[in-house]
N, C-alpha and C positions, 0 to 999 in steps of 0.2 A: 615574418608574415603572421598575421593574426591566427592563433590557434594551432600553428604548426608545432610538431613535437621537437623537443631539444635534440642535440646530437647524441646525448646520453641515452635518451629513449630510443632513438633510431638504432643505436648500437644493440639495444636489447631485443629489437624485433627484426633485425636484418635478415634472419634465416627463415622468416615465416612467409610462405608463398603469397598470401593475400596482399602483402605490403610491398612486394618486389617492384611492381610498376611504379608506385608512389615514391619509393626511395630513388628509383632511377630518374624520374622526372623532378624530384626535389619538391614535391608538393602532394599533400594528402588531402584529398576531398573528404567530405563528410561521408562517414561509413553508415550505410542504411542496413536495416535488418535483412532484406533479401540478399544483399551481398555476402553477409555472413553465412547464409544458408547455401548459397550457390557453390556447389562442389565440395560441400562439407562431408568429411573432415579433412579431405586431402588439402584444401586450401589453407589449412592451419597446421599441417603435419610437418614436424621436424624431427630429427633423430632423438632429440631430447624429450620431446613430447611423447613419441612412441615408446620410449623407455619407461616414462612416467606412467603411461597407461598400463604397461606390463606389470609394473610394481605396485600399482594401486595408489600411487601419489597423485594421479589425475584420474577423473571419472567423467563419463557422459552423463548429463542430466537434461531435463527440460525446463525451460523458464517457466515461471508460475503465470501462465496465461490466465486472463480474467474473461474478458468478452472477445478476446482475439486469439488467433493462432498461437500455439506455444512454439518456441524456438529451441532447437537442440544446441547445447553448449558444452564446453569442456572446462572443468574447474577442479580445484583440490577438494577432497572430501571435507564436508562441514564448512565450506567456505562462507556461506552467508551466516551460519550460526556463529562462527568465530568472529565475524564482523560485528554481529549483534552483541556478543559477549564482551568484546573489546569496548564497544561504545558504553554498554552498561557500567563496566568496570571503571571507565574514565569520566562518566557524566558527572558534572559538578553537583547536580541536585540529588542524584540516586546511587552514586558510587558506594555509598555506605551500605546499601542493601545487597550489593554484590559482595563487598568485602566481608560481611557478616554472614555469608553463606546461606542466604535466604533461597528456599525452594522457588522455582519458576513454574507457575501454573499457567498454562496457555489455553485461552478460550478463543478459538478461531474456526475456520472453515472446516467442515467435516472432511474435506479432501486431505487437509494436512493431517488430521488424526488418522485417517485411514492409510496415509502413506507411512507414518510411523508404525502403525500395527502390521502393515505388510512387510516393512523392513525387518521388524522383530520377528515375525514368523519365519521369514526366510532364513535368519540366522539360526532358528531352531529346526529348520528343516521341515516346517509344517505350513499349513495354509491359515491365514488369519481368521479368527472367529468372527461370526456375524456381529456379535456384541462383545468386543474385546474388553477383558478386564483391565483394571487401572494399570498394573504393571505392564501389560502388553501395549499400553499407550505411552510408555516412558521412552523419551527420546535419549536421555542420558541420565546420569546420577543427579542432575539438577533440574531437569525439565519433564513435565508430564502434560498430556493433552486431555481436555474435558469433553468436548462437543462430539455427539454421536448422531446428529440429525443435520439435514441440509438446511432447512429453514428454521432459524432460531425463533421466529414468530409463532411457530407451531410446537414448541417445547410444551410438554405437559408437566404437571405438578411433580410426578415421580422423578422425571429427568432433572428438574431444577433442584429437587431435594438431593438427588444423587450428586450432582455437581457441587452443591454447597457442602456435602459431607466430604467430598474429595478435596475440596479447598481446605476444610478444617484439618483433614489428615496432613496435608502439606504444612499448614501453619504449626501443627503440633510438633513438628520436628525441629522447631527453631526455639532457643531458650527464652526469647522475648516475644513469641508469637508472631513473628514477622514472616511474610511471604511477598514475593514479587508476581504481580499479575501481568501477563502478557496477553494482548487481545486484539482482535478486530474490534474497532470502536462500536460498530453496530451490534455485534454479538454481546458485548458488555452491557450496552444499553438495554437490549432485550432482556438480558438476565436481571437487571435492576428492576425493570418494569414487572417481570414475572414474579420476582420476589415480593415486591410491594403488593401486587394483586392478590397473592395468596397468603399474605400476613407472615412472610418469611424474611423480611428485610432485616429484623433484628438479629436473625441468625446468620446474616451475611458477614462473614469474617472481613474486616477491613484491611486492605493491603497496605503494605508499607511504601510500595512504589507501583506505578502503572506505566507500561509502554504499550502504545498502539502503533503497529507498523506494517500492517497488511493491505491497506486500501486507503483511498482518499477519505477523509473524515470531514463532513459538512460542519459548518459552523454551529449549527443547533445541537448536533450530537456531541461536539467538543464541549459546548457550554454545559450541556445535561451531565456529562461525566465530571466536570469540574465542581458542579453544584452538588454531586452525590457522593464524592470522595474527598476526604480530607488529607490528601498525599499528593506529591507531584505526579502530574499526568503528562507524559513525555511522548512526542511523536518522533519516529525515525523515518527517513526517506531513503530508499535504496531499491535494489533489485537483485534477482537471483544471479545475474551475470556480473554485476558491479559490486555487490555488498552494499553497505550503508555509507551515503554521501553527506547527509545533513541530519541534525538533530535539533529538536526544539528545547528550549529551557521550560521551566515550570510556568512561565508567563507567556509561552506561545511564540517567542522570538526564535528564529532559526539561526543555527551556527554551522559553518562548514566543517566536515571531517574528511578532508581530501588527502588522506595518506596515500602517497604514490599516485596521485590523481591530479588532473587539472580540469576546469570546467569553463566553457564559453557559452554565452547566451546569443541565440540568433532569433531575430523577429519571425514569427510564424508567417507573416506576410510583410512586405515592405512598409515601414512606418509604424507597425504595431508595437505596443508595450507589452504584448503577451509574447513570451519567448519560449523557443524550443531549447531543451537542455542537451548540449553536445559535451560529451565526456571523453577525456583521454585517460586511460588507466592501465598501469602495468601491475596493479595490485594482484590480480590473477596472473601468475606467471606463465600459465599454460594457454592462455587466450587473451593476450593483451588487446584492448580495444582502443584504437586511436581515432579521435574525432567521431565518435560513435553517437548517433542520434538515439537517445534513450527512449524517445516517444512520450516524454513528459513535458508538460507546459508549466511555466512559473510566471509570477509577476514579482517585481522588485519594489523596494521601499519608494524609490523616486522615479521609476519608470525607465531607468537606464539599464544597460546590459551588463550590470556589474554582479558577477556571481556571488560576491560577498554581501550583497544587499538583498537577497532573496527574502521576500516577505511571506509568500504563499506558494505552495505547490497546488496547481489548478486542475489536475486531471491529465487525461491521455490526449495526445495530439490527434489520434485517429478518431476521437469522439468529439471533435469541434464541431459546432453548429454554425452554418452560414446564416447571417442575418436575413430576415424576411423582407417582403415587399415594402413594408412600412418603415424600415430601419432608416436612420439617418445616413446620409451619403458617406460619412467618415467611419460608420461602424465597421469594426473588424470582427473576426471569428469569435464566437462565444464558447467559453470553456466551462466545465462542471463547476469550477470554483466561482465563476461570475453568477451563475444561477444560485448557488449556495449563498452568496452575499445578499441576493434579493429575498430569498426565502427565509433568511435569519431574522428579518424584521417581524416575522410572525413566529414568535419564540416557541409556540407549542408544536410546530410541525416537526415530525420526526423522519420518516422515509418520504422521499419525494421522487417523482419521475416525470419528465417532460415528454409527452407524446406529440410528435410534430406530424401533422397531416399533409401540409404543403407549405408554401412560402407565405401563406396568409393566416393560417389557423394552427393553434396549438392548444393543448390541454395539459394542465398541471394536476396530476393525481398525487394525493398525499395522505399520509397517516399522521396521527398526533400522539404525543406522549400520553395524553389523558383519554385518548379514544373518542373525543368529542370533535365534531366539525368546528372550524373557525366560525366566529360570529360574522354575520353578513357583511358588516362594514369592513372588517379585517380581511375577509376573503376578497372583497371588491378592491381594496388597496393592494393586496398581493397580485391579483389578476392584472392590474393597472401596471404594477412595477415590472412583472414578467413580460407583458406586452411591449412596454418601453424597451426593455433589454433585447428581445428577440425579433422585434419588428413584425410581430404576429398578433392577431387578436387572441387572447388567451382566456380560457375558461379554467377555474379551479374546481377540483372535484374530490371531495373527501372519500376515503376508502377505509374500511375496517382493516384491510390487509392488502399489502403489495408484495407479491411473491419474490423471493430472492432468485438470482440466476443460478444456472446449473453448476457454476464455479464456486457457488457460496458467497458470491458478492453481488451487490446491487448495481443495476444498470441505471444511470441517471437520465438517459436519453433513449427514446424508442421512436421509430418512424413507421408510418403507413404509407405505402406507395399506391 
């Protein structure tokens, strides 16, 4: 049967309570997030897991929720980090920067920085400082975190100078002046813009490699990073509970990294070429996930449900937009990536957010890399394209600033009821 686990996998999960009924029936349905939480942690508990929790080989953590509720999971310590390091060390375009001992400088959400500072303070038996020093933001011997503000658009000059100085310190530890830049793509784009605005770009140490792995990256932001950095810019796709599943090469093509995993693609609605990602994984030995709906949507190179032909990760399934009243009859759900494709025709658009008022009207709010509104003809073309995509009359509205969400990530879709 399609997507069903092998006998070897079933043998590995046979003692886990949540799977007993499926094993007895000989059929595993798609595992939804609410099922994981129902009865947690007893629905996962085995003698082996109980022992691992006592020894510290397993730990409770929360998934990295963005605009949705976070989910409690059990995993080995540093599970996601080790998955990241493995991919970095094996990646055909950037393995050299791993092997050469580059420091990893991380520019991402302030929540991530604060988490590292809290963990380090706990180790010292103290409370984290309001403005933690650099060493208090060190995750391990290889990685340090930079950002201390929720909204990167509001960084001030002294903050940008501090971060550039901290990058230089990391670069100075390497004999060839190499460092690896780990980032949220939006945060890095903001840092580039701020450095250029204040005449600091020449002081921006150029990285030897870049990975962005924290959120969906719109086409325009990816293009902007490629234009500004002369090194491989790599995307990793994964999650707290799964580790990393796919990586891009320096040309933007995706490749599977399915160690101890398998993936199937199911249409989000019958007949759709937009697919839900369904993952079976025993990579996390403490919480194997069988036919787990990750909540992510993808499109493939040829529209077929072949997980080896994924062309794009398109955003979250919970954020799909239903086509409006004027949509063509065959129109299916609209994902973040679909809007990004339309917006990418206006190359100067930076952050964008679609405000949907009802099934007839929408407003596309946007900022630009240069701070200037789109020329009227280009704005009209964009409005027409978004109207065609969404089935709603669309107005485009230039903004000087679009605030980031409380998670430190941007929401592409907003609704007014």
